[in-house]
Structures are given as structure tokens and as C-alpha cells.
C-alpha positions in Angstrom: -61.1 177.8 -79.8 -58.4 175.5 -79.5 -55.5 175.5 -81.9 -52.8 173.0 -82.3 -49.2 173.4 -83.6 -49.9 172.7 -87.2 -52.9 175.2 -87.0 -50.6 177.8 -85.2 -48.3 178.0 -88.2 -51.4 179.6 -90.3 -51.3 182.6 -87.8 -47.5 182.8 -87.1 -44.6 183.2 -89.5 -42.2 181.1 -87.0 -41.1 177.6 -87.6 -38.8 174.9 -85.8 -36.8 175.4 -83.8 -38.3 179.1 -83.2 -41.8 178.3 -83.0 -42.2 178.3 -79.2 -45.8 177.5 -78.8 -47.6 174.2 -78.9 -51.1 174.9 -78.5 -53.8 177.5 -78.0 -56.2 176.5 -75.2 -58.6 179.3 -75.1 -59.4 182.6 -76.9 -61.9 185.3 -76.0 -62.0 187.7 -79.0 -61.0 191.2 -77.9 -60.1 190.0 -74.4 -57.6 187.3 -73.7 -55.8 184.2 -74.9 -54.2 181.3 -73.2 -51.6 179.2 -74.8 -48.9 176.5 -73.7 -45.5 175.0 -74.3 -44.1 171.8 -73.4 -40.4 172.3 -72.5 -38.4 169.4 -73.3 -34.7 168.5 -72.7 -34.5 168.3 -76.6 -34.8 172.2 -77.0 -31.7 173.2 -79.0 -31.1 176.0 -76.3 -30.5 173.7 -73.4 -27.1 172.6 -75.0 -25.6 175.9 -74.1 -27.8 177.3 -71.4 -26.5 176.0 -69.1 -24.6 172.4 -69.6 -25.3 170.3 -66.5 -28.1 172.8 -65.1 -30.4 173.3 -68.0 -32.5 176.4 -67.6 -35.0 177.9 -70.4 -33.5 181.5 -71.2 -35.8 184.2 -70.0 -35.7 185.9 -73.3 -37.3 182.8 -75.0 -40.1 182.7 -72.4 -41.1 186.3 -73.4 -40.6 185.3 -76.9 -43.1 182.4 -76.6 -45.3 184.9 -74.6 -45.1 187.3 -77.7 -46.0 184.5 -80.0 -49.2 183.8 -78.1 -50.0 187.6 -78.4 -49.3 187.6 -82.1 -51.9 184.6 -82.5 -54.4 186.8 -80.6 -53.9 189.7 -82.8 -54.2 187.7 -86.0 -57.2 185.9 -84.6 -59.0 189.3 -84.0 -58.2 190.6 -87.4 -60.2 190.3 -90.8 -59.2 187.5 -92.8 -58.5 189.9 -95.7 -55.6 191.7 -93.8 -53.7 188.6 -93.0 -51.1 189.3 -95.5 -49.1 191.0 -92.7 -47.0 189.1 -89.9 -47.3 190.2 -86.2 -44.2 192.0 -84.8 -43.1 192.1 -81.2 -42.4 195.6 -80.6 -42.2 196.4 -77.0 -41.7 195.0 -73.4 -42.0 196.5 -70.0 -41.9 195.4 -66.5 -40.7 192.0 -67.1 -40.0 189.9 -64.2 -38.5 186.2 -64.0 -39.7 184.7 -60.8 -38.7 181.0 -61.0 -36.4 179.1 -63.6 -38.2 177.0 -66.1 -36.7 173.5 -66.4 -37.0 170.5 -68.9 -40.1 168.8 -68.2 -42.2 171.9 -67.4 -45.3 172.8 -69.1 -45.5 176.7 -69.5 -49.1 178.3 -69.7 -49.4 181.7 -71.0 -52.2 183.9 -70.2 -52.4 187.3 -72.1 -55.1 189.9 -71.6 -55.6 192.6 -74.0 -55.2 196.1 -72.0 -55.2 198.3 -74.9 -55.7 198.4 -78.8 -54.7 201.8 -80.3 -53.4 202.6 -83.9 -52.8 199.1 -84.7 -50.9 198.4 -81.5 -51.9 195.7 -79.2 -50.9 196.0 -75.6 -51.1 192.9 -73.3 -50.6 192.0 -69.7 -48.9 188.8 -69.9 -48.1 185.9 -67.3 -46.4 182.5 -67.7 -47.1 179.9 -65.3 -45.7 176.3 -64.5 -48.6 174.6 -62.8 -50.2 177.2 -60.7 -47.0 179.1 -59.9 -46.2 182.2 -61.8 -42.6 182.1 -63.2 -42.6 185.3 -65.5 -44.9 188.2 -66.1 -44.6 191.3 -68.4 -46.3 193.8 -70.6 -45.9 193.2 -74.2 -46.9 195.1 -77.4 -47.2 193.8 -80.9 -48.3 195.1 -84.4 -48.2 194.0 -87.9 -46.0 194.6 -90.9 -46.3 193.5 -94.3 -44.8 190.1 -95.3 
């Protein structure tokens, strides 16, 4: 399954400038998802992080990763229950291994590690080309709109 940015908005409540995923490249129900983001110099956060040395903030890399997890959770749910929105509820073991710069393409690979009591747990990794730049354990759940 492939979703473009317009289709993503059917699954996530985020909108510009906070929709941080451009495309879903692969989805295996109950197992994994792959998403991507093209990082451009036009991103609003580059004005202040950092002038003359633009680096994508790590917290936004994690947010983008969490948004991919939110799409995964939505795709796994019954259409009748999509009156709720995904919430990012936890993060553990986050590591930032290399800066993400304008012109990079981030590829997010998330694997479901547990689904218990409505909480989705993921092992997430972010890559630029084939180099791991960020990894973390993430958790998401749902709340009413």
C-alpha cells in the first residue's frame, strides 16, 4: 500500500506545517510500515535551528516517526472506529546518530512490537539513504476527536 500526502491527511489530524510525513511506501498489516519525508530548506524550523548551520531538530524527527506509527495504527483499525485520532504517548531509548540536513530524504521504518490494551508499541528507525540517523521505541494510542 502506498499513500501520498493528500491521502495521509485522511489518517492523521496534522496539517502544514506540522504534517511531517510525505508518503507511505509500504505497509504490512499487524507488522510494519515504511514512510518518508523530504527535508527541504523551506522547512519553517530551519530559520532558527540553526541560522547558518541548518539541522532538523531531533524532536521533529521523532514526531515524524510517531506520525508514521499513527498511520500504521489507523490502517490496522476498523473504519467504524476512525472517529478517534492517534496520540503519541511514549518514547524510550531515543538515539540521534547523525544530523539531518536540508536536501536529505528521511525513511522511517517501524515494526510493531506489541499491541496491548489499545497501546501500539513500535521499534522505529530513521535512515538517510542507508545510514541510520535516529532510532527509538515509540508508543501510540487513540483518543476521541
